[in-house]
C-alpha positions as CSV (number, residue, x, y, z in Angstrom):
1,M,-95.0,-25.7,82.9
2,F,-91.6,-25.5,80.7
3,T,-89.9,-22.5,81.8
4,P,-86.3,-22.1,80.2
5,D,-83.6,-19.6,80.5
6,V,-82.0,-17.7,77.8
7,K,-78.4,-19.5,78.8
8,D,-80.1,-22.8,78.2
9,E,-79.2,-24.8,75.2
10,I,-80.7,-27.9,74.4
11,R,-79.9,-30.9,71.7
12,L,-82.2,-32.1,68.9
13,N,-81.2,-34.4,66.4
14,G,-77.8,-34.1,66.9
15,K,-77.7,-30.3,66.5
16,R,-77.1,-27.7,69.7
17,Y,-79.9,-24.9,70.3
18,S,-80.2,-21.9,72.3
19,F,-83.2,-19.8,73.1
20,A,-83.5,-16.8,71.1
21,P,-83.6,-13.7,74.0
22,H,-86.9,-11.4,73.6
23,P,-86.7,-9.0,71.2
24,V,-88.0,-6.4,73.7
25,V,-86.3,-8.2,77.4
26,P,-83.5,-10.2,76.2
27,S,-83.2,-11.6,79.5
28,I,-85.9,-13.8,78.8
29,P,-86.8,-16.2,76.0
30,W,-88.5,-15.2,73.2
31,G,-91.9,-16.9,73.8
32,Q,-95.4,-16.9,72.9
33,E,-98.4,-17.4,74.3
34,G,-101.2,-19.0,73.5
35,R,-104.5,-20.5,74.8
36,R,-103.0,-24.2,74.1
37,A,-99.1,-23.6,74.3
38,I,-96.1,-21.4,74.4
39,V,-93.8,-21.3,71.0
40,Y,-90.5,-20.2,71.6
41,R,-87.7,-19.4,69.2
42,L,-84.5,-21.9,69.0
43,D,-81.6,-20.7,67.5
44,P,-79.0,-22.9,66.4
45,I,-75.5,-22.9,67.9
46,G,-73.7,-22.9,64.3
47,A,-74.5,-22.7,61.2
48,G,-78.4,-23.6,60.2
49,K,-82.0,-22.0,60.6
50,P,-84.0,-21.4,63.3
51,Y,-87.1,-23.6,64.7
52,A,-90.0,-23.3,66.6
53,L,-90.7,-25.3,69.7
54,K,-94.3,-25.8,71.0
55,V,-94.8,-26.5,74.2
56,F,-98.4,-27.9,74.9
57,R,-100.1,-27.4,78.4
58,Q,-100.9,-30.5,79.8
59,V,-104.3,-30.6,79.4
60,F,-103.4,-30.5,75.6
61,R,-100.9,-32.9,75.2
62,H,-102.3,-36.2,73.5
63,E,-101.8,-39.3,71.1
64,G,-103.9,-37.4,68.0
65,L,-100.7,-34.7,68.2
66,I,-98.6,-37.4,66.7
67,E,-101.3,-38.7,63.8
68,A,-101.8,-35.4,62.8
69,A,-98.5,-34.2,62.5
70,A,-98.1,-37.5,60.2
71,T,-100.8,-36.5,58.2
72,L,-99.9,-33.0,58.1
73,E,-96.2,-33.9,56.9
74,G,-98.1,-34.9,53.6
75,F,-99.5,-31.4,53.0
76,R,-96.3,-29.2,53.3
77,D,-95.7,-28.4,49.9
78,L,-99.2,-26.3,49.8
79,P,-98.8,-23.5,49.6
80,G,-98.8,-21.2,53.2
81,M,-98.2,-24.6,55.3
82,D,-94.4,-24.4,55.8
83,V,-95.2,-25.3,59.3
84,C,-96.5,-28.8,58.9
85,D,-93.2,-29.9,58.6
86,Q,-93.7,-31.1,62.2
87,T,-91.5,-33.3,64.7
88,V,-93.7,-34.3,67.9
89,L,-91.1,-35.0,70.6
90,R,-91.4,-38.2,73.0
91,E,-89.8,-40.0,75.6
92,H,-89.1,-42.8,73.1
93,T,-88.0,-41.0,70.4
94,H,-86.1,-38.3,72.6
95,P,-85.4,-40.0,75.8
96,E,-82.5,-37.9,77.3
97,L,-84.3,-34.7,76.0
98,V,-87.7,-35.8,77.8
99,T,-86.1,-37.1,80.9
100,Q,-84.5,-33.7,81.0
101,Y,-87.5,-31.6,81.1
102,P,-90.8,-33.5,81.4
103,D,-93.0,-31.1,80.0
104,L,-91.4,-31.2,76.7
105,D,-93.6,-34.6,75.9
106,Y,-95.6,-34.1,73.4
107,A,-93.9,-31.0,72.3
108,M,-93.9,-30.0,68.7
109,L,-90.6,-29.0,66.5
110,M,-91.7,-27.0,63.5
111,P,-90.0,-24.3,60.9
112,W,-89.9,-21.1,62.8
113,I,-92.0,-18.9,60.3
114,E,-90.8,-15.2,59.9
115,G,-93.3,-11.9,59.3
116,E,-95.9,-10.1,61.6
117,T,-99.1,-11.5,61.9
118,W,-102.1,-10.1,60.7
119,F,-103.2,-9.3,64.5
120,D,-100.5,-7.0,64.4
121,V,-101.1,-5.3,61.4
122,L,-105.4,-4.7,62.8
123,N,-103.9,-3.9,66.1
124,L,-101.6,-1.6,65.3
125,R,-103.7,0.0,62.4
126,K,-100.7,-0.6,60.2
127,P,-101.1,1.0,56.6
128,L,-101.0,-0.3,53.7
129,T,-101.3,0.4,49.9
130,L,-103.8,-0.9,47.8
131,D,-101.5,-3.0,45.7
132,Q,-100.3,-4.3,49.2
133,S,-103.8,-5.5,50.2
134,R,-105.1,-7.1,47.3
135,A,-101.8,-9.1,47.2
136,I,-102.3,-10.3,51.1
137,A,-105.8,-11.1,50.4
138,E,-105.1,-12.7,47.5
139,S,-102.5,-14.9,48.6
140,M,-104.9,-15.6,51.4
141,S,-107.3,-17.1,49.0
142,W,-104.7,-19.0,47.2
143,V,-103.7,-21.3,50.7
144,L,-107.3,-21.3,51.7
145,Y,-108.2,-22.7,48.4
146,A,-105.4,-25.4,48.2
147,L,-106.6,-26.5,51.5
148,E,-110.0,-26.9,50.7
149,Y,-109.4,-28.3,47.1
150,N,-107.6,-30.9,49.1
151,R,-110.3,-31.7,51.3
152,L,-108.6,-29.8,54.2
153,A,-109.4,-27.2,56.5
154,H,-107.4,-25.1,59.4
155,C,-110.6,-24.9,61.5
156,D,-109.4,-22.1,63.8
157,L,-108.7,-19.0,61.5
158,S,-107.7,-15.8,63.4
159,S,-106.1,-12.9,62.7
160,G,-103.3,-14.7,64.7
161,N,-103.1,-18.0,63.2
162,V,-101.9,-15.8,59.6
163,I,-98.1,-14.6,59.6
164,V,-97.4,-12.3,56.8
165,E,-94.1,-13.3,55.5
166,P,-91.4,-10.2,54.8
167,N,-92.0,-9.8,51.7
168,G,-95.5,-8.4,52.7
169,V,-97.0,-10.7,50.0
170,D,-97.2,-14.3,51.4
171,V,-99.2,-15.7,53.9
172,Q,-98.6,-18.6,56.4
173,L,-100.6,-20.4,58.3
174,I,-99.7,-21.6,61.8
175,D,-101.4,-23.4,64.9
176,V,-102.3,-26.1,62.6
177,E,-102.7,-28.9,65.1
178,D,-106.6,-28.9,65.0
179,V,-106.5,-28.8,60.8
180,Y,-109.5,-31.1,59.4
181,S,-108.9,-34.3,57.3
182,P,-110.9,-37.0,56.4
183,Y,-107.7,-38.8,57.3
184,L,-108.2,-37.9,60.8
185,V,-110.2,-38.1,63.8
186,P,-111.7,-35.1,65.5
187,P,-109.4,-33.8,68.0
188,P,-110.1,-34.1,72.0
189,F,-110.9,-30.6,72.0
190,V,-113.0,-29.8,68.6
191,P,-112.2,-26.2,67.3
192,V,-115.3,-23.4,68.0
193,G,-113.5,-20.8,66.3
194,T,-112.4,-17.6,67.8
195,M,-114.0,-14.2,68.5
196,G,-114.3,-11.8,65.4
197,Y,-114.6,-14.5,63.4
198,Q,-116.5,-17.5,64.7
199,H,-119.8,-18.2,63.0
200,H,-122.9,-18.0,65.1
201,A,-123.8,-21.7,64.4
202,V,-120.6,-23.3,65.0
203,P,-120.9,-23.6,69.1
204,H,-124.2,-25.5,68.9
205,A,-122.6,-27.9,66.4
206,P,-121.3,-31.7,67.6
207,T,-117.9,-31.1,66.1
208,G,-117.6,-27.5,66.2
209,Q,-115.6,-25.8,63.3
210,W,-113.9,-29.3,62.5
211,S,-114.9,-29.6,59.3
212,P,-114.3,-29.6,55.2
213,M,-116.0,-26.3,55.4
214,G,-114.6,-24.9,58.6
215,D,-112.7,-22.2,57.1
216,R,-115.6,-20.5,54.7
217,F,-116.7,-17.6,57.2
218,A,-113.7,-16.8,59.3
219,G,-111.7,-17.1,56.1
220,A,-114.4,-14.8,54.6
221,V,-113.8,-11.9,57.4
222,L,-110.1,-12.5,56.8
223,M,-109.7,-11.9,53.2
224,A,-112.4,-9.1,53.5
225,E,-110.6,-7.5,56.1
226,M,-107.1,-7.9,54.2
227,L,-108.4,-6.3,51.0
228,A,-110.3,-3.6,52.5
229,W,-107.7,-2.5,54.5
230,A,-105.9,0.1,52.5
231,H,-108.9,2.1,52.9
232,P,-108.4,5.0,56.0
233,D,-111.8,4.5,57.2
234,I,-111.4,1.1,57.5
235,R,-108.5,0.8,59.4
236,E,-110.0,3.7,61.5
237,A,-113.2,1.7,62.2
238,A,-111.5,-1.9,63.3
239,H,-112.5,-2.7,66.2
240,G,-108.8,-4.3,67.4
241,E,-107.7,-7.7,67.0
242,S,-110.6,-8.2,64.8
243,Y,-111.9,-5.7,62.4
244,F,-115.7,-6.8,63.9
245,A,-116.1,-6.5,67.5
246,P,-117.8,-10.4,68.5
247,G,-120.9,-9.5,69.0
248,E,-121.4,-7.7,65.5
249,L,-120.8,-10.9,63.3
250,H,-123.8,-11.7,61.1
251,A,-125.7,-8.5,62.2
252,D,-126.0,-5.2,60.4
253,S,-123.6,-2.5,61.7
254,E,-121.9,0.5,60.5
255,R,-118.8,-1.3,60.3
256,Y,-120.7,-3.6,58.3
257,D,-121.9,-1.2,55.5
258,L,-118.6,0.2,55.6
259,L,-116.6,-3.0,54.8
260,R,-119.2,-3.9,52.1
261,D,-118.9,-0.4,50.3
262,V,-115.2,-0.8,50.5
263,L,-115.3,-4.3,48.7
264,R,-117.1,-3.1,46.0
265,V,-114.5,-1.0,44.7
266,Y,-112.5,-3.9,43.8
267,N,-115.3,-5.5,41.9
268,P,-119.0,-5.8,43.1
269,A,-118.6,-9.4,43.5
270,F,-117.0,-9.5,46.5
271,A,-119.5,-7.4,48.2
272,E,-121.8,-10.2,47.3
273,T,-119.7,-13.2,48.3
274,F,-119.0,-11.8,51.4
275,E,-122.8,-11.0,52.4
276,Q,-123.6,-14.2,51.2
277,A,-121.3,-15.4,53.9
278,W,-122.3,-12.8,56.7
279,R,-126.3,-13.7,56.2
280,S,-125.5,-17.4,56.2
281,T,-127.0,-19.7,58.5
282,S,-123.9,-22.4,58.6
283,L,-120.9,-22.9,57.2
284,D,-122.3,-25.3,54.9
285,S,-124.2,-22.1,53.2
286,C,-121.0,-20.3,53.3
287,P,-119.4,-19.5,49.5
288,P,-116.8,-22.2,48.5
289,I,-113.2,-20.7,49.3
290,E,-112.8,-21.4,45.4
291,R,-115.2,-18.3,44.6
292,W,-113.1,-15.9,46.6
293,Y,-110.3,-17.6,44.5
294,L,-111.6,-17.5,41.2
295,L,-112.9,-13.6,42.1
296,F,-108.7,-12.5,42.8
297,D,-107.7,-15.0,40.0
298,N,-109.8,-12.5,37.4
299,L,-109.0,-9.4,38.9
300,P,-106.9,-7.0,36.2
301,R,-103.0,-7.2,37.1
302,D,-102.1,-3.8,36.5
303,P,-101.6,-1.5,39.9
304,V,-105.4,-1.2,41.4
305,R,-105.4,2.9,41.3
306,E,-105.0,2.2,37.3
307,W,-108.8,0.4,37.1
308,A,-110.4,0.6,40.2
309,P,-112.5,3.8,41.6
310,I,-110.6,4.6,44.1
311,E,-111.0,8.3,44.1
312,A,-114.8,8.1,44.7
313,A,-114.6,5.5,47.3
314,G,-112.6,7.8,49.5
315,F,-109.0,6.2,49.5
316,A,-106.3,8.7,50.1
317,A,-102.6,8.4,50.0
318,P,-101.5,7.6,53.6
319,E,-99.3,10.2,55.6
320,D,-96.4,8.3,55.1
321,P,-96.7,6.2,51.9
322,A,-93.0,5.1,52.2
323,A,-93.9,3.5,55.3
324,A,-96.9,2.0,53.8
325,D,-94.8,0.5,51.3
326,R,-92.1,-0.7,53.3
327,P,-92.6,-4.8,53.8
328,P,-93.6,-6.4,57.1
329,V,-90.7,-7.4,59.6
330,S,-90.2,-9.4,62.4
331,A,-90.2,-7.8,65.9
332,G,-87.0,-6.2,66.7
333,V,-85.3,-6.0,63.8
334,D,-84.5,-2.7,62.4
335,V,-85.9,-1.2,59.5
336,P,-83.5,0.7,56.6
337,P,-84.8,3.9,55.6
338,A,-87.5,3.9,52.7
339,A,-86.9,5.9,49.6
340,P,-89.4,8.8,49.0
341,F,-92.5,7.7,47.2
342,D,-92.2,7.4,43.2
343,D,-95.0,6.8,41.4
344,E,-93.2,5.0,38.6
345,E,-91.3,3.3,41.4
346,E,-94.6,2.0,42.9
347,D,-95.6,1.0,39.2
348,E,-92.5,-1.3,38.7
349,D,-93.2,-2.5,41.9
350,A,-95.9,-3.7,41.2
351,D,-95.5,-4.7,37.6
352,A,-92.7,-7.1,39.7
353,A,-95.1,-8.2,42.4
354,N,-97.8,-9.1,39.6
355,S,-95.2,-11.6,38.1
356,Q,-94.5,-13.2,41.6
357,R,-98.2,-13.6,41.8
358,A,-98.3,-15.5,38.3
359,A,-96.0,-17.6,39.5
360,R,-97.2,-18.7,42.7
361,R,-100.7,-18.9,41.1
362,Q,-98.9,-21.5,38.7
363,G,-97.8,-23.6,41.5
364,C,-100.3,-23.4,43.7
365,R,-102.1,-24.7,40.8
366,T,-99.4,-27.5,40.4
367,V,-99.1,-28.3,43.9
368,V,-103.1,-28.5,44.1
369,V,-103.0,-30.9,41.2
370,V,-100.5,-33.1,42.7
371,M,-102.5,-33.1,46.1
372,G,-105.4,-34.0,44.1
373,V,-103.6,-37.3,42.2
374,A,-102.7,-38.0,45.6
375,T,-105.3,-38.2,46.9
376,V,-106.9,-40.6,44.0
377,V,-103.9,-42.9,44.4
378,C,-104.7,-43.2,48.2
379,C,-108.4,-43.7,47.7
380,Y,-107.7,-45.9,45.2
381,S,-105.0,-47.8,47.4
382,A,-107.3,-48.2,50.0
383,L,-110.2,-49.3,48.3
384,I,-107.6,-52.6,46.8
385,F,-107.2,-53.0,50.5
386,G,-110.6,-53.1,51.1
387,Q,-111.4,-50.0,52.9
388,F,-114.5,-49.0,50.3
389,G,-116.7,-48.3,53.3
390,S,-114.6,-46.2,55.1
391,L,-114.3,-44.2,51.8
392,L,-117.9,-43.8,51.7
393,E,-118.0,-42.1,54.8
394,W,-115.0,-39.5,53.8
395,F,-117.1,-38.4,50.6
């Protein structure tokens, strides 16, 4: 397996990069290890932006990565899909690099996404304000709705595959290699979900979670976690890398009852929608992502404390409110001291966040419409070239 040194440099597309040192152990490269690959951060030598170099383990290197990257490039402008701007390294495209480092064959170069994973928030039980919880969950609904509208699905949603940007509001998805698209064939290893977010019917399905409905259950669990996270009892009850323990999914439990009750604070329809997903017998019977999106879209734009019965629900101010309002940052970055907590300032921040959300909501709708038009154009072109039979299969 590829094992670079912090002193190593590589040249990509005519530019030199160095391997960023680990924020805790600077003597080794900053590598984030997953089931299928290790992701290294590449810093430009001179001007430029950092990149992520994803090096797959041998068994997960295949031609489908190239086809997937080419297809995903068309969706990089969708909200939360910045990572879709990918380049797959092959011996014929980057001969010197792959000859020097054979393990970089099929490696992926993509934007480095700043922020912290939702896994980090859960694992550290990081406090969030009501408005932060609502904003993050709402951003998640926009991202997933744009995917589902375009007949796409991430198919392996989990706390580790969602990054909350440093602004503390927007979210980005990573590990998108197994995205479902009607224009792609199933990957060699179909995703079956991640513990804590896996629908019980998925392991028995022929294509696992790889389907246009692949995000409906895991997405429901994630959005529910995010929306309820401001409640101290939710943070205290969380299992660890997910709110629910793996064996609790689809079953009645104290965690389930608590989460459902907290969701009702925002709107009883959130609890009803989550319960429908929880009781579902298949991904097809889970509520569509659009329902979540519309529920968030219809929430009042005022600060949550002004319209939700938070006192009756047991919400309490965190011990360090200023820390809860502090936006997430990348590991190893110093955080400046926060100003003392002030109700008027929080209201001003909420107003600013509302304006940003309105702009993003309009942007999301615009992108969805554009991608919808593009899909129609592609389908029409395929029809002209005699691909009508294939199109019927897509639908």
